[in-house]
C-alpha positions, 0 to 999 in steps of 0.5 A: 503726563499722560494722560488726563481724565475729564470728567463730567457730570451731567443731570439732563443736559442733552440738549449740549452733553453732545457738543461739549465732548464735540469741544473735547473731542477737537482739542489737542492738548500739550505732550500729546496729552491723552483723554480719558473722558468719565460720564457720569450720569446722574439719573437723568430724567430726559435723554442724556444717556442716550445722546451719549451713547449715539455720541460714543457709538459715532467717535470711537475714537474719543475715550468716553466712559460712561456711568448712571447712577440710579438715583439721582445723588447730586454733582459731589455724588456724580464727582466722586464715581467719576473720580473713583473711575478716572485712569489719568495722571492728572484730573479736570473736573468739565459740566455738562453745559457750554459754561466752560470751553475746554480749548481752555485745558492746557491753560491749566495743565501747564504749571502742572507739565511743567513741574510747578502745580498740583493743583491748578483753578480756572478763575472766572474773576482774572484775566482777559478772557470773554465773561458773558455777564449776568447775576450781579448777587451771585457774582457778589455771593461767589467772591463772598464764599471764595473770600470766606473760604480764604479766611478758612484756608489762608489762600489767597484764591479769586475764585473757590468756585469753579467749576475747572479745577485740575488735580494730581490724579493721586492726590485727588483719590486721595482726599476723603470728599463727602458733599453731595451737591454742590458743598464739592467746592469747599469742601475739597478746596479745604482739603486741598489746603492741608495738605503740605507743601502742597503747590496750588495755581490759578489761572484766568479762564473764560465764562459764558454762563447761563441762565435759568431758562437755559439750563443753571442749576446752582441757587442761593440755597448751595450757596448757604450749602457752601458756607456751611462746608467751608466752616463744616470742614476749615473751623471744625476740622470734619473729615 
C-alpha cells in the first residue's frame, strides 16, 4: 500500500473544513503511506470553496485536489465523484466537519496493511474511545438500521451508518453506486456483502458528534431512506 485517498464530501462546511484539513495534514500514516486528499464541493452556498482554495495555496506540501458540483446533488453523489477521482490504493470517507478524528486512520489502515482485510469500518459503538453524548433516538435509529442491515447481509456489524469506511480502491471502484444522499451507507454495505470471500473488519473509533445548531444535517427522513435502501438493494436485489 503506497497511498491513501481521503474523500471529503463538503456542503456548507466553511467553518470547519480548514480545521479538518489541518488534522489530516498532521497525521503520520504507518509504513510511510502517502495522502491524497480529494475534496468534492457539492455546490456549497457559503465560503467552502474559497477556504479550500486558500488552504491549498498555503499548504502545497499536502496533496489536495478539489472538484465542484454545479448543482447540489447530495453526499452520496459527492462520494461517487470522489471515488472516480481518487488515485490511492485505499480509500476512506472523511466528513468535512469535526465529528471523526483523522488521527484514527491508522486504526483502520492496519488490518488492510497487515493483509487481513479488504474493507474496514470504524464503529462508534465499540471500544474505549471518547464519544460525545447526544441524541437518544439517533442512537436507537442507528442501531436499528444496523440490525436490519445485518439481517439482510448476514454480517454482524455494530455501526453500519458510520462515516469511517475504508476500502481497497479497486474493490470500491468496481461497485455500481446509485444513491445520491445518505443512502450511500446502506447501499455500499449491502453491495460489498455480496462480494465472494470479502474480508470485512471493524475497529472502535471515537466520535465527536454535532448538534443541529452546530451544523448536523442528517434527519429522520434520511433514516427512512436508509431503511428503504436496505430492502431495495438487499432483498429486491436492485443493481
